[in-house]
C-alpha positions as CSV (number, residue, x, y, z in Angstrom):
1,M,29.0,-30.7,-19.4
2,A,26.3,-29.5,-20.9
3,L,26.0,-25.8,-21.9
4,S,22.7,-24.6,-20.1
5,L,21.6,-21.1,-21.7
6,I,17.7,-19.9,-20.7
7,S,16.5,-16.5,-21.8
8,N,15.1,-14.8,-18.9
9,G,13.6,-12.1,-21.0
10,G,15.0,-8.7,-22.6
11,T,14.6,-4.9,-22.4
12,L,13.1,-2.4,-25.1
13,M,12.9,1.0,-26.2
14,L,9.5,2.4,-27.5
15,G,8.7,5.3,-28.3
16,N,11.7,6.6,-25.7
17,I,10.1,4.5,-22.7
18,P,11.8,1.2,-21.3
19,Y,10.4,-2.4,-21.4
20,Y,10.8,-5.6,-20.2
21,A,9.7,-8.2,-22.4
22,P,9.3,-11.6,-20.2
23,A,10.8,-14.8,-21.2
24,T,7.1,-16.5,-21.3
25,P,4.6,-15.7,-23.5
26,F,1.1,-14.4,-22.5
27,T,-0.5,-16.9,-25.3
28,T,0.8,-18.2,-29.2
29,I,-1.6,-17.0,-31.8
30,S,-2.3,-18.1,-35.9
31,A,-2.6,-14.8,-38.0
32,S,-0.5,-14.3,-40.9
33,G,0.8,-10.6,-41.4
34,F,3.8,-10.4,-39.1
35,G,6.0,-9.8,-42.1
36,R,4.6,-6.3,-42.9
37,L,5.1,-5.1,-38.8
38,Q,8.7,-3.1,-38.0
39,S,10.6,-5.4,-35.4
40,V,13.5,-5.5,-33.4
41,N,15.4,-8.8,-32.5
42,G,12.5,-10.5,-33.2
43,L,9.8,-8.2,-31.7
44,A,7.1,-6.3,-33.2
45,P,4.9,-3.9,-30.8
46,V,1.4,-4.4,-31.6
47,T,-2.5,-3.5,-29.9
48,V,-4.9,-6.2,-29.1
49,I,-8.8,-4.6,-29.5
50,S,-11.6,-6.9,-29.3
51,I,-14.6,-5.9,-31.2
52,T,-18.2,-6.9,-32.2
53,A,-19.9,-7.4,-34.7
54,A,-21.9,-3.9,-33.3
55,N,-19.0,-2.0,-33.0
56,D,-17.7,-3.0,-36.0
57,S,-15.6,0.0,-37.5
58,I,-12.8,2.4,-38.0
59,G,-14.7,5.3,-35.8
60,H,-15.2,2.4,-32.4
61,L,-11.7,1.5,-33.4
62,S,-10.7,5.1,-33.1
63,S,-12.4,5.2,-30.0
64,I,-10.7,2.5,-28.0
65,I,-7.5,3.6,-29.1
66,G,-8.3,7.0,-27.8
67,N,-9.3,5.9,-24.2
68,F,-5.8,3.8,-24.3
69,A,-4.2,7.2,-23.6
70,A,-4.9,7.4,-19.9
71,D,-2.5,4.2,-19.3
72,D,0.9,4.6,-18.6
73,V,2.5,1.4,-20.5
74,W,0.4,1.9,-23.7
75,N,1.8,4.6,-26.3
76,T,1.3,5.4,-29.5
77,G,4.4,2.7,-30.5
78,F,2.0,0.0,-30.2
79,L,-0.4,1.0,-33.1
80,D,2.3,-0.4,-35.8
81,G,0.4,-3.3,-35.1
82,L,-3.6,-3.5,-34.7
83,L,-4.4,-7.0,-34.1
84,V,-8.3,-7.1,-34.0
85,Q,-9.5,-9.8,-31.9
86,R,-13.1,-11.1,-33.0
87,P,-15.7,-13.5,-32.7
88,A,-17.2,-15.2,-36.0
89,G,-20.0,-13.2,-37.9
90,P,-19.9,-11.5,-40.8
91,Y,-18.3,-7.6,-40.5
92,G,-18.8,-4.8,-42.5
93,L,-14.9,-4.2,-42.2
94,N,-11.8,-6.5,-44.5
95,Y,-9.6,-7.4,-41.6
96,S,-7.1,-9.6,-43.8
97,P,-3.7,-8.1,-43.9
98,G,-3.8,-4.2,-44.8
99,S,-3.1,-0.7,-43.9
100,I,-5.5,1.7,-42.0
101,T,-4.8,5.4,-40.5
102,L,-7.3,6.0,-37.1
103,S,-8.9,9.1,-36.8
104,G,-6.8,11.2,-34.4
105,S,-3.6,9.7,-35.8
106,N,-0.6,10.3,-37.7
107,Q,0.5,7.2,-38.6
108,S,0.1,3.7,-40.2
109,S,-1.6,1.0,-38.2
110,T,-1.2,-2.7,-40.1
111,I,-4.3,-4.6,-39.3
112,I,-4.5,-8.3,-38.6
113,S,-7.2,-10.4,-37.6
114,I,-7.1,-13.2,-34.9
115,R,-10.3,-15.1,-34.0
116,A,-11.5,-15.1,-30.2
117,N,-13.6,-17.8,-28.3
118,S,-14.9,-17.7,-24.8
119,S,-12.3,-19.3,-23.3
120,S,-9.1,-18.0,-24.6
121,T,-9.8,-14.0,-25.3
122,I,-6.8,-12.0,-25.0
123,P,-7.1,-9.1,-23.0
124,N,-7.0,-5.5,-24.7
125,G,-3.8,-3.8,-24.1
126,P,0.0,-3.6,-25.2
127,Y,1.9,-6.6,-26.8
128,F,5.3,-7.6,-28.2
129,L,4.2,-9.9,-30.7
130,S,7.1,-12.6,-32.5
131,A,7.2,-14.3,-35.9
132,N,6.1,-17.2,-35.1
133,G,3.0,-15.8,-33.2
134,A,3.6,-15.4,-29.4
135,L,2.5,-12.4,-27.6
136,Y,4.1,-11.0,-24.6
137,Q,2.8,-8.3,-22.5
138,P,5.5,-6.0,-21.8
139,L,6.3,-4.2,-18.1
140,R,7.1,-0.6,-18.1
141,L,10.4,-0.2,-16.3
142,Y,10.3,2.7,-13.7
143,S,13.0,3.3,-11.5
144,D,12.7,3.3,-7.6
145,F,14.7,7.3,-7.0
146,A,12.6,7.4,-3.5
147,G,14.7,4.3,-2.7
148,A,11.5,2.6,-1.1
149,F,12.0,-1.4,-2.7
150,T,14.3,-3.8,-1.8
151,Q,13.8,-5.8,-4.9
152,A,11.4,-5.9,-7.6
153,L,9.1,-8.7,-8.4
154,I,7.8,-10.7,-11.8
155,S,5.2,-13.5,-10.8
156,S,6.0,-17.6,-12.6
157,S,3.7,-18.0,-15.8
158,S,1.3,-19.9,-13.3
159,E,1.3,-16.8,-11.2
160,S,2.3,-19.9,-8.0
161,S,5.5,-17.9,-7.2
162,Y,7.6,-14.9,-7.8
163,S,11.3,-13.8,-8.8
164,A,13.4,-11.1,-9.0
165,L,12.8,-9.0,-12.3
166,P,15.8,-9.4,-14.4
167,A,16.1,-5.9,-15.7
168,A,17.6,-2.5,-14.5
169,L,17.6,1.1,-15.5
170,P,20.7,3.7,-15.5
171,G,20.8,5.0,-11.8
172,I,22.5,4.8,-8.6
173,E,21.5,1.8,-5.9
174,S,17.9,2.6,-7.6
175,P,16.4,-1.0,-8.4
176,T,14.2,-1.0,-11.1
177,L,10.2,-1.8,-11.0
178,G,8.1,-3.4,-13.8
179,V,4.6,-2.6,-14.1
180,P,2.0,-4.6,-16.5
181,S,-0.7,-1.9,-18.5
182,R,-3.9,-1.0,-16.3
183,L,-5.9,-2.5,-19.7
184,Y,-5.5,-6.1,-19.4
185,Y,-7.7,-6.3,-15.9
186,T,-11.1,-5.9,-15.2
187,R,-12.6,-5.2,-11.5
188,T,-15.3,-7.5,-10.8
189,D,-17.0,-8.6,-7.6
190,S,-14.8,-11.6,-7.1
191,K,-11.8,-9.8,-8.0
192,P,-12.0,-6.2,-6.7
193,L,-7.8,-5.4,-6.8
194,A,-7.7,-6.8,-10.7
195,G,-4.6,-5.2,-12.2
196,V,-4.6,-2.7,-8.8
197,R,-0.3,-2.5,-8.7
198,L,0.5,-3.7,-4.8
199,G,4.0,-3.2,-2.8
200,I,4.5,-5.4,-0.1
201,K,6.3,-4.6,3.2
202,D,9.5,-6.9,3.6
203,I,8.1,-8.9,6.5
204,Y,5.7,-10.6,4.8
205,D,6.7,-13.8,3.0
206,I,5.8,-14.0,-0.5
207,T,6.4,-17.7,-2.7
208,G,9.9,-17.9,-3.9
209,V,11.3,-14.5,-2.9
210,K,13.4,-13.9,0.7
211,T,12.4,-12.1,3.3
212,S,15.1,-10.0,4.8
213,N,13.0,-8.0,7.6
214,G,15.4,-5.3,6.9
215,N,18.7,-6.4,8.2
216,R,21.1,-8.3,5.2
217,A,21.9,-11.2,7.2
218,F,18.9,-12.8,8.0
219,Y,17.9,-12.1,4.3
220,G,21.0,-13.7,3.0
221,F,21.2,-16.7,5.5
222,Y,17.3,-18.0,5.2
223,P,16.5,-19.6,1.9
224,P,13.1,-18.1,-0.5
225,A,9.6,-18.7,1.3
226,T,7.7,-21.7,0.2
227,A,4.3,-20.0,1.0
228,N,2.5,-16.7,1.1
229,S,1.7,-15.1,4.2
230,V,-2.2,-15.0,4.5
231,P,-2.4,-11.0,4.0
232,V,-0.6,-11.2,0.8
233,Q,-2.8,-14.6,-0.3
234,R,-5.6,-12.8,0.3
235,L,-4.8,-10.0,-1.8
236,I,-3.3,-12.1,-4.6
237,D,-6.3,-13.8,-4.6
238,A,-8.6,-10.0,-5.5
239,G,-6.6,-9.8,-8.3
240,A,-3.6,-7.7,-7.0
241,I,-0.6,-7.6,-8.9
242,I,2.7,-7.9,-6.7
243,I,5.3,-5.3,-8.3
244,G,7.8,-5.5,-5.1
245,K,9.0,-5.7,-2.0
246,M,9.6,-2.4,-0.2
247,K,12.0,-1.7,3.1
248,T,11.0,-2.0,6.4
249,S,13.3,-0.5,9.4
250,Q,14.9,-3.4,10.6
251,F,12.3,-6.2,12.1
252,A,9.9,-3.5,12.4
253,N,11.7,-1.3,15.0
254,G,10.8,2.3,15.0
255,E,14.4,4.0,13.5
256,R,15.4,7.4,12.6
257,A,16.8,7.9,8.6
258,T,19.8,9.1,10.1
259,A,22.2,6.8,11.7
260,D,19.9,4.2,12.8
261,W,19.3,2.9,9.3
262,V,22.8,1.3,8.9
263,D,22.2,-1.9,7.0
264,Y,20.2,-0.4,4.4
265,H,19.4,3.1,3.5
266,S,16.2,4.9,4.4
267,P,13.5,5.8,1.9
268,F,13.2,9.8,0.8
269,N,10.3,11.0,1.7
270,P,9.6,12.9,-1.2
271,R,7.6,15.7,0.2
272,G,8.3,19.2,1.3
273,D,12.0,19.5,0.6
274,G,12.7,16.0,-0.3
275,Y,14.4,15.7,3.4
276,Q,11.6,14.9,6.1
277,D,12.0,11.8,8.1
278,P,10.1,9.1,6.3
279,S,8.7,7.8,9.5
280,S,8.7,3.9,10.1
281,S,8.9,1.2,10.0
282,S,6.6,0.9,7.2
283,S,9.2,3.5,5.5
284,G,8.7,1.7,1.9
285,P,5.3,2.0,1.6
286,G,4.8,5.5,2.8
287,A,7.6,6.8,0.4
288,A,6.4,4.8,-2.4
289,A,2.9,5.7,-2.3
290,G,3.6,9.2,-1.7
291,S,6.0,9.1,-4.7
292,Y,5.1,6.9,-7.7
293,P,1.7,7.3,-9.7
294,W,2.3,4.0,-11.1
295,L,1.9,2.5,-7.8
296,D,-2.0,2.3,-6.2
297,L,-1.3,0.5,-2.7
298,T,0.8,-0.8,-0.5
299,L,1.0,-3.1,2.5
300,G,2.4,-2.0,5.5
301,S,1.9,-3.0,9.1
302,D,1.3,-1.6,12.4
303,T,2.5,-2.5,16.1
304,G,2.6,1.1,17.5
305,G,2.1,3.3,14.4
306,S,3.8,2.0,11.7
307,I,0.9,2.7,9.4
308,R,0.0,5.6,10.4
309,G,3.5,7.7,10.8
310,P,4.5,7.6,7.3
311,S,0.6,7.7,6.6
312,Q,0.8,11.1,8.5
313,V,4.0,12.7,7.5
314,Q,3.0,11.5,3.7
315,G,-0.3,12.9,3.6
316,L,-1.9,9.2,2.8
317,F,-4.8,6.9,3.9
318,G,-3.6,4.9,6.3
319,N,-5.2,2.3,8.7
320,R,-4.6,0.5,11.9
321,P,-7.2,-2.1,11.9
322,T,-8.8,-3.5,14.8
323,H,-6.4,-6.5,16.1
324,G,-7.1,-9.9,15.0
325,L,-9.2,-9.1,11.1
326,V,-6.5,-11.3,9.7
327,E,-4.3,-13.7,10.3
328,L,-0.6,-13.1,10.8
329,T,0.8,-16.4,9.0
330,G,4.1,-15.7,7.3
331,T,4.6,-12.4,8.9
332,M,7.5,-11.6,11.2
333,P,6.2,-10.8,14.6
334,L,7.2,-7.6,16.9
335,A,4.3,-8.6,19.0
336,P,1.3,-11.1,18.5
337,E,-0.9,-9.3,21.2
338,L,-0.6,-5.7,19.3
339,D,0.2,-6.6,15.5
340,T,-2.0,-6.0,12.6
341,A,-1.7,-5.7,8.9
342,G,-2.9,-2.3,6.9
343,F,-2.6,0.1,4.2
344,L,-1.1,3.2,2.8
345,C,-2.8,4.7,-0.1
346,R,-3.9,7.6,-2.2
347,D,-7.2,6.8,-3.2
348,P,-10.0,6.3,-0.9
349,T,-11.3,4.0,-2.9
350,I,-8.9,1.4,-3.9
351,W,-8.2,1.9,-0.1
352,K,-11.7,0.5,0.8
353,A,-11.5,-2.1,-2.2
354,A,-8.1,-3.4,-0.4
355,G,-10.2,-3.4,3.1
356,I,-12.8,-5.7,1.6
357,A,-10.5,-8.2,0.0
358,L,-8.2,-8.5,3.0
359,Y,-10.9,-8.1,6.3
360,A,-13.4,-10.9,6.1
361,D,-16.8,-11.0,7.2
362,L,-17.1,-7.2,8.8
363,P,-20.8,-6.5,11.2
364,F,-23.3,-4.7,8.7
365,Y,-24.8,-1.3,10.6
366,T,-27.7,1.1,9.7
367,D,-26.5,4.4,10.8
368,Y,-23.4,6.1,11.5
369,P,-22.7,7.8,15.1
370,T,-23.9,11.2,15.8
371,A,-21.2,11.9,18.7
372,I,-17.9,13.0,18.0
373,Q,-15.0,13.1,20.4
374,T,-11.6,14.6,20.6
375,I,-8.1,14.6,21.9
376,N,-5.6,16.9,22.2
377,F,-7.3,19.2,19.3
378,P,-6.7,22.5,18.6
379,T,-9.4,25.3,20.1
380,S,-8.9,28.1,17.9
381,A,-7.9,28.6,14.4
382,T,-4.5,30.2,15.2
383,T,-2.3,28.1,12.8
384,E,-2.4,27.3,9.0
385,A,-2.7,23.5,10.6
386,S,-5.1,24.2,13.4
387,N,-7.3,26.0,11.0
388,L,-7.7,23.3,8.5
389,T,-8.1,20.8,11.7
390,L,-11.0,22.5,12.9
391,S,-12.4,23.1,9.2
392,F,-12.5,19.7,8.9
393,L,-14.1,18.8,12.2
394,S,-16.7,21.0,11.6
395,R,-17.4,19.7,7.8
396,L,-17.4,16.3,9.6
397,Q,-20.1,17.4,12.2
398,A,-22.1,18.5,9.5
399,F,-22.1,15.4,7.4
400,L,-22.9,13.2,10.6
401,D,-25.2,15.8,12.2
402,A,-23.5,15.2,14.8
403,E,-23.8,16.9,18.3
404,N,-21.1,19.3,19.3
405,P,-17.6,17.4,19.7
406,T,-16.6,16.5,22.9
407,P,-13.1,17.2,24.3
408,L,-12.1,14.2,25.7
409,N,-9.2,14.2,29.0
410,L,-8.4,10.7,28.9
411,T,-6.6,11.3,32.4
412,S,-9.5,12.9,33.9
413,A,-11.9,10.2,32.5
414,W,-9.1,7.4,34.1
415,A,-9.0,8.6,37.0
416,A,-12.7,9.2,37.3
417,S,-13.7,5.3,36.3
418,K,-10.8,2.7,36.1
419,P,-11.2,-0.2,38.1
420,A,-10.6,-0.3,41.8
421,S,-7.2,-2.0,42.0
422,A,-5.7,-0.2,39.0
423,P,-2.9,2.4,39.3
424,P,-3.9,6.2,39.7
425,T,-2.3,7.5,36.2
426,L,-2.3,5.8,32.5
427,N,1.1,6.4,33.1
428,A,1.8,4.5,36.1
429,L,-0.6,1.3,34.1
430,L,1.0,1.6,30.5
431,N,5.0,3.0,31.2
432,L,6.7,0.2,30.8
433,T,4.0,-2.5,28.4
434,Y,4.8,-1.6,24.8
435,P,8.3,-1.8,25.5
436,V,8.0,-5.1,27.2
437,L,5.6,-6.6,25.0
438,I,7.4,-5.7,21.6
439,S,10.9,-6.6,22.9
440,K,10.0,-9.9,25.3
441,Q,7.9,-11.2,22.4
442,Q,10.5,-10.0,19.3
443,T,13.7,-12.1,21.5
444,R,11.7,-15.1,21.7
445,L,10.1,-15.0,18.2
446,V,12.9,-13.9,16.4
447,R,16.1,-12.7,17.8
448,D,16.7,-16.4,19.8
449,P,16.3,-18.5,16.7
450,F,17.9,-16.3,14.4
451,F,20.7,-16.2,16.2
452,A,20.5,-19.8,17.3
453,D,20.5,-20.7,14.0
454,Y,23.6,-18.4,12.7
455,A,25.4,-19.4,15.4
456,A,25.2,-22.9,14.2
457,V,26.5,-22.3,10.7
458,Y,29.0,-19.3,11.4
459,D,31.5,-21.4,14.6
460,G,29.1,-19.0,17.4
461,R,29.1,-15.7,15.3
462,K,26.6,-13.5,15.8
463,P,24.9,-11.5,12.6
464,F,24.9,-7.9,12.7
465,V,22.2,-6.1,14.2
466,D,20.8,-2.1,13.7
467,P,20.9,-0.3,16.7
468,S,17.5,0.0,17.4
469,P,16.5,-3.1,17.7
470,L,19.7,-4.0,19.7
471,V,18.6,-1.6,22.3
472,R,14.9,-2.8,22.6
473,W,16.1,-6.3,22.9
474,A,18.8,-5.6,25.4
475,F,16.4,-4.0,27.6
476,G,13.6,-7.3,27.4
477,D,16.7,-9.3,28.5
478,T,16.8,-7.0,31.7
479,Q,12.4,-7.7,32.3
480,P,12.2,-10.5,35.0
481,E,9.9,-13.4,32.6
482,S,6.8,-12.4,34.7
483,A,7.3,-9.0,33.6
484,L,5.5,-10.4,30.1
485,A,2.5,-11.5,31.5
486,E,1.8,-8.7,33.9
487,A,2.4,-6.3,30.7
488,Q,-0.4,-8.4,29.2
489,A,-2.6,-8.0,32.0
490,N,-2.0,-3.6,31.8
491,K,-2.8,-4.2,28.2
492,T,-6.4,-5.9,29.1
493,V,-7.1,-3.6,32.1
494,F,-6.8,-0.6,29.6
495,M,-8.2,-2.4,26.9
496,D,-11.6,-3.8,29.3
497,W,-11.9,0.0,30.0
498,F,-11.8,1.7,27.4
499,N,-14.1,-0.2,25.3
500,A,-16.7,-0.1,28.2
501,N,-16.1,3.8,29.1
502,I,-14.9,5.9,25.3
503,L,-15.8,3.9,22.1
504,V,-18.6,1.9,23.2
505,N,-20.2,-0.4,20.9
506,D,-24.0,0.4,19.4
507,S,-26.4,-2.0,18.2
508,Q,-27.4,0.3,15.2
509,T,-24.0,2.2,14.7
510,C,-21.6,-0.4,15.3
511,S,-19.4,2.3,18.0
512,Q,-21.5,5.3,19.6
513,S,-19.1,7.9,19.4
514,L,-16.2,8.5,16.9
515,L,-12.6,9.4,18.6
516,L,-10.6,12.3,16.8
517,Y,-6.8,12.8,17.2
518,A,-4.8,15.5,15.1
519,S,-1.3,15.4,14.1
520,T,0.4,18.6,14.2
521,P,3.0,19.1,10.9
522,S,6.6,20.1,12.2
523,P,10.1,19.3,10.0
524,Q,11.8,16.3,11.0
525,Y,14.7,16.9,9.3
526,R,16.6,13.4,8.2
527,N,20.0,15.1,8.0
528,L,20.1,15.9,11.7
529,Y,21.0,13.3,14.4
530,K,18.9,13.1,17.2
531,G,21.0,11.0,19.5
532,P,20.7,6.9,19.8
533,P,18.3,5.3,19.7
534,T,16.0,4.9,23.5
535,V,13.7,2.4,24.9
536,P,10.1,3.3,23.8
537,F,8.6,3.8,27.0
538,G,5.2,5.7,27.8
539,F,1.5,6.5,27.0
540,S,0.2,8.8,24.1
541,T,-2.5,9.2,21.9
542,G,-1.3,7.3,19.4
543,R,-0.8,4.4,21.5
544,I,-5.1,4.1,22.3
545,S,-5.7,2.0,19.1
546,V,-2.5,-0.6,20.0
547,F,-3.8,-1.1,23.6
548,A,-7.7,-1.1,23.0
549,E,-7.4,-3.5,20.0
550,V,-9.6,-0.4,18.2
551,P,-9.4,0.6,14.4
552,D,-7.4,4.1,13.7
553,V,-7.2,5.6,10.6
554,V,-5.9,8.2,8.7
555,V,-7.1,10.8,6.9
556,P,-5.4,13.6,4.8
557,I,-7.3,17.2,5.4
558,G,-4.7,19.6,3.5
559,Q,-1.3,21.1,3.8
560,A,0.6,23.7,6.2
561,G,3.6,25.3,5.1
562,Y,7.1,26.0,6.7
563,Q,10.4,27.6,5.8
564,S,13.2,24.7,4.7
565,D,16.4,24.7,6.2
566,I,17.4,22.8,3.5
567,T,16.0,24.7,0.1
568,E,15.9,28.1,2.0
569,H,12.4,28.2,0.9
570,A,8.5,27.8,1.8
571,E,7.6,24.2,1.4
572,V,4.3,22.1,2.7
573,L,3.9,19.2,4.9
574,S,0.9,17.3,5.2
575,V,-2.3,17.8,7.8
576,T,-4.0,14.9,9.3
577,V,-6.5,13.4,11.4
578,D,-7.0,10.1,12.7
579,I,-10.6,8.9,13.6
580,L,-11.1,6.0,16.1
581,A,-14.2,3.7,16.2
582,A,-14.9,1.0,18.9
583,R,-13.6,-2.7,18.4
584,G,-14.9,-4.3,15.1
585,C,-16.4,-0.8,13.5
586,D,-13.4,-0.8,10.7
587,G,-16.7,-1.0,7.9
588,M,-18.8,0.9,10.1
589,N,-21.3,1.5,7.2
590,K,-24.2,3.5,6.7
591,R,-27.0,1.3,4.6
592,S,-28.6,3.5,1.9
593,Q,-31.7,3.4,-0.3
594,L,-29.3,1.9,-2.9
595,S,-27.5,-0.7,-0.9
596,I,-31.1,-1.7,0.5
597,L,-32.3,-2.7,-2.8
598,L,-29.6,-4.4,-4.2
599,S,-28.6,-6.6,-1.3
600,Q,-32.1,-7.6,-1.3
601,E,-32.6,-7.9,-4.8
602,L,-29.3,-9.4,-5.4
603,L,-28.3,-10.7,-2.5
604,N,-24.7,-9.7,-3.4
605,P,-22.5,-9.8,-0.1
606,V,-20.1,-7.1,-1.1
607,F,-22.8,-4.9,0.4
608,L,-22.3,-6.3,3.5
609,Q,-19.2,-5.3,4.4
610,Q,-17.9,-2.0,2.3
611,L,-14.8,-1.5,4.6
612,F,-14.3,2.0,5.2
613,N,-17.5,3.5,3.6
614,L,-17.4,6.4,5.7
615,I,-14.0,7.8,4.5
616,E,-15.4,7.1,0.9
617,D,-18.8,8.9,1.8
618,L,-16.7,11.7,3.0
619,A,-15.1,11.5,-0.3
620,A,-18.0,11.6,-2.0
621,A,-19.4,14.9,0.1
622,G,-15.9,16.3,-0.9
623,I,-14.7,16.6,2.9
624,V,-11.4,14.7,1.9
625,S,-9.9,13.5,-1.4
626,T,-7.6,11.3,-3.5
627,T,-4.3,12.8,-2.8
628,Q,-1.8,12.8,-5.6
629,T,2.1,11.7,-5.5
630,G,5.0,14.6,-5.2
631,R,6.3,17.4,-3.2
632,T,2.6,18.4,-2.1
633,I,-0.4,15.9,-1.7
634,A,-2.0,18.3,-4.6
635,G,1.2,17.2,-6.9
636,G,4.1,19.0,-7.9
637,E,7.7,17.8,-8.9
638,I,9.5,16.1,-6.3
639,L,12.8,17.7,-5.4
640,L,16.1,16.2,-6.5
641,K,14.7,13.8,-8.8
642,R,16.3,12.1,-11.4
643,G,15.6,13.4,-14.9
644,G,16.5,11.9,-18.2
645,M,14.5,8.8,-19.3
646,I,10.9,9.0,-19.2
647,G,10.6,5.7,-17.3
648,L,12.8,7.0,-14.4
């Protein structure tokens, strides 16, 4: 048998920073001067810089290099060689091989001239160059110390499929993630997410990669996906860079960090003492977004609160969209009537750009609502959290030039205007709706085919499943087949009533009013076992958007202190407010004079679908702000984070 020996790339250290050099080069160039560069294992670190005749000067080169310092992949070690890329034409500098010292630099750089053309311009940034001219785009390596990822991914050279990143850093059960330089990418109208680093919850199919749904047996049993899920494909088409797949509680059912997570360990919430429950089921996306500055965006899912919960406890912008805004082909279902795809993100600008890419054809409106309703809101500033909440409400009211907020008593509103044939209380109508929908639908769509496939191969055996899905599925098995249709009908009764009476559509503002509810932070220690999982009966404020199919966005507004039982010190937890609008009002825009001008003169469709424009405008007004990674939403070293190498 002939020996098959294939290179899958390799790892290098440059300036005490770990990198992965892929097996396939980005391109190959013709240039002399490689022998003047310092190389290890046939690779030399270089920086590509593009110039024109108009900016052909040492000062301009120094200025460009100065801007590179903000990039986390590039470091001064890549200044050993400068590959100056220029089109044909007269230039003032001599770019034959030689050495220069740039302004502000304490090292000599070897200059190598390469010729650019319009069809093959090499992006600026860091590279590794081989003696034969092969130019490799390195990935900087980071450790997943929060345990948020299931696997790190790299794309094929054609970007048509993905595979596991073949690199590892020292660490205990911590995947190693690789990220490309942001210098390689330029965002455009057609690529609004160019270079945005994206993590994907492991219920979405990615071509060439297995999907686990949080279950070891499922991951081991089925082959890699042959197509991307619809949400994943839309984000790739918009230019996002997939970094890896992320942990989900099993089959996207809610699980507490202690005892319920059996197949995989629950990710670590970085906030506060570092031992708070990360919430679920989008636990990996939430923990990673709160922990890693090198990650820009995560894709989660929300059936009953799986994006909003992690966003609330980790101080992130998160959204459950209007149901049905994006097709979910290639996504594991929990209940199709309730399942949605959305984001967890620190930066509202990136959040909005992601929304434009994922949700198409949003309606456009001319003004914001000037009516605000609140539900379960504090009435006085008796605590740090309530003070933040009421302050945000006041500033939002002023920003919208809104009337005084109106407290909403949903119980009373239902009693006053419910359909004549409906039960007297919302709990009577909806107590069984959520558990019946998720259990009956997931047993039919996921459990039964999985168990049948597994049994056929393994002599009738069943695969292992975590306690939480088993409890819910078992409940579904006790319900008659008619229960599913009844649950669907009850959901529709509530949706129709709510959308006609509480959050009503408007031709000018999309939604006649906004509905706000607050999340009061309280410690949820992951080391305390609170009992076995139970069936999620009942109706709550968090289920309004689930049953009414309206958008529900989490907005971080600050943080409040608590005394930690872990550190025995004062720590802080995130404070958030949720904003709901009428169905289909995810993109509730206020049409500024600038956008009118641009839409008339440039006919740019981007201005017709500026998703989450309200939140971005609140950020511009200083009412909300980008949150940071770390122990608090303002930053700070994460407790128990491993130190050492810069890549960790």
